[in-house]
N, C-alpha and C positions, 0 to 999 in steps of 0.2 A: 537543723532538721535530720539531712542525709545521713548525719553521723550517728545519730540515735537510731536511723532505721537500719543501717549497717550493723550495729549493736547489736539490734534487736536479733536481727536474723542470723547473727552469730553466735546467739543465746539458742536460737530456735535448733539451727546445725548441730551445735552442741549437744543439747537436751535430746534430740535425734538419735546422733552417733550413740548416746550412753544407753537410751531407749533400744535401739536396733537389736543388740547381740542377743537379749531375752527374746525378742519377736522373732528372730531368725531360729533361733533355738526351737521354739515351739514347733514353729513351722517347719522345720526339718523332723520332728518327731512325729508331725501329723502324717508328714509323706513317708516318713521310714515305717509308721505302724502301718500306712497301706501297703509299702513293699512288703512287709512281713507277713502280713495276714490277709493279702488279697482284697478284692473288693468291700468295701465299708460303708457304712451310713454316716452321718454326723453324729447320730448317737453313740453306736459304736464306738466311733473314737474319742468321743468326751469320755465315755465308761474307761475306756482302755487306757486313757492318759491320765485322768484325773483330771480334766479340763471342763470348763461349760459349754455347752453346746453352743452358746453363741461366740466365744472365743475358737473353737473350733470351725465354723463356719466361716468367720473374718480370713483364717490361715486357708482355708480350703477354696474363698473367693481369689486370693493372693496367688495361691497355686494355679487354679483355674485361669486367672488373666497372662502369668509367665508360661502357658502351657504344657504343664508338668502334670497335670491329673485331668480326666476327663469325667463327667458324669453321666449316668444311664440309670434309667427306672430299674428298680428293683422288681424283680419278677415274683410274683406270689401264686403260691401253687395250691390248689382247692379254693374255698370260699375266700373271697376278699371282702373286706369291710367296706364301710363308706369312705368318700375321699381320694385322693390321689396317692398311686402306691409311692414309697420313700425312695428317695435318689440315692445310690451308692456311689463311691468316687473310687477311681482306680489310675493308675500311674499311666502315662503316655510312655511311646518311645524315649522321648526326649526325659522324662521323669527318670525314666530307669537309668538311662545313660548318665545321669548325674551323679548317680550313686556308683554304678558299675567299672565305669570309664577306665579308671587308674587302676582299680585290682583287678579287672579283665586283663588290661594289657599286661600285667607282673603275671598274672596266670597264665594266659598265653603264650610268652615269651619262655616261661619254666617249660611247660608243657612241649612246645616244640625243641627245646634243649633236650627234654629227656627223649623223643622221639629221634633226634640225629644222634646221642647218645648210645643208643640201643643199635644204631647201625641205618637208621630209617628204613622205608619201605615197609614190606610186611612186618619187618622186626620191630620199627618204630610203632606202628598199628598196634603189634602185640602188646609191646610194653605201654600203651598209652591205656589199654582195654584191663593190663594187671593193675593199673595203678586206680584206675576207675572202680574195679572189684572192690581192691581192697580198702580204699576210701568209703567205700559202702557198705563192707562188713560189717564196721563198727555200729552205725545205724541198727543192721540187721539185727545182730545179737538184741539189742534194746527192743526192736518192733516186735521179735519173735516172743519176748516175754508178755508182753500186751495182747497179743493174739492167744495167746495160753490162757486169759484170765477169761472166766465165763461169765458175762453179762447178758446174755439173751439176744445180742448183737453177732452178725456174719462174720466170717472172719475178714471181709473185705471193708466192713464198716468199721471193724478194730483199726484196720490198717488205715483207713481214712481218718480216724481219728487220731492217732500217733502222726501221721503226716501232717496233719493241720497245726497241731502243736509246734511241728520243727517248721511252720510257714509257708506249707504249700498250698494252705486254703483249699483242702480235698474233701471233695463230695461224693457220694455212691448214687446212680442212679438206676433204677431195676430196668431191666433191658428184655426182649425174648431170649429165652432160653439162657439168661446169666445177669452179670450187673458191669455197669460200667463205672470205674475208678476216674474221677475226673479232679485232676490238679490244674487251679487255676491260677497259680502262682507258680514259677522255677526259680530257685535263688541261683542256679548257674546257668541260664536259659543263654546267657550271651556266649559262654564257655562251650555248652553243647553244640552251639550253631556251627563251631568250626571243629569241634572233637565229639562225631556222633557216640564214642565209644561209653559216654556218660550215659544217656538215653539207653543205649545197649544194654548196660550193667545194670542200670533200674529196673529193666522191664525183666533181666534175668533174676535178680533179688525178688521182684513182685511174685514172681514164677514158683521161687523157692519157697518165699514164706507162705503162702496158698495153697502149694501143693497141688498146682494143677498149672497145664500151659496157659500163658495169657497172649494176649494179643494186642500190640501199641497200634491205636487207632490214628493219633495224630498227637503233634506235640508244639508247644511252643518254641520251641529251637527253631523248628521247620514253618513257621509263620502262622500257625493255628492260635486259635485264641484260648484255647487249654488243652493240656496234657490230657487224652482220653487213652483207656486200656480196658480192653473188653475181656472180663474173668466170667470163663463159662461156669454154668451150674452142674454139678458132677452127676451124671446119669441117673443115677441110684436115688436123687432127692427128688427128680421129677414125678410127677404123676400122670401115669397114661392116661387118666380119664380127663384130665384138664386140659383142655386145648382153648383155654380164653388168652389171650396176650397180657404180660404182665405190665402194669400201668410204666410207661417210660417217662411220666414226666414229675414224679414226686422224687426229690432227695432225701434220702433217709439217714444220712449221717452229714456233720459240717454245714457250713452257710448255704444258703440258695444259690446255685449258679446265675450267672447276669447273662 
């Protein structure tokens, strides 16, 4: 009887080992989708990955249990219907580390080598800044084309659209005297923590693309939940008779912030 039980256990274990790669692959796809697109609901993930919501929820339960994702209620702006708001899922620091650790270490080592090869000190920092600008220049050309398309959106909204397509989960919120460009995800946040030249270069590119001085208010790399950039409204577009404060709660591009 014991031999049969042991044999049955072996069959179960063998079956699990065969099924596990598929399960792990789908679970990693769920986590990767959250990484690339920012906070996502189960419905978002199911549609994006071509999975059933039931399958997505099983993977999310596993990721929650492992401490790789966390859940928050999705903020709803304007009129909210009956029922509880949907939950959105986002990666924890541990979840991000699972993707970034090996690649970040390699990138950090390469950047330190670049700085040292340039002579260290100010020369090294200048070399890193030049590299960061060159890296962003390729994207800037593509973003500039998108900003030139006339579709009724503000330049900041158009920029948020192309940033979201690149995985930055960007939104735009109206603010007094301007707009706030919010990036809810940063693919290079771990590197930018060590090398602030990347955040500085990105801010410069935004200023060039939008044709105005912009101000970085917060960054994920510095421990803030969202990268936030203030984009002032040109003076000639402000009405001298309009003294009301703009609505600061409604996102006008991308997904709702969480």
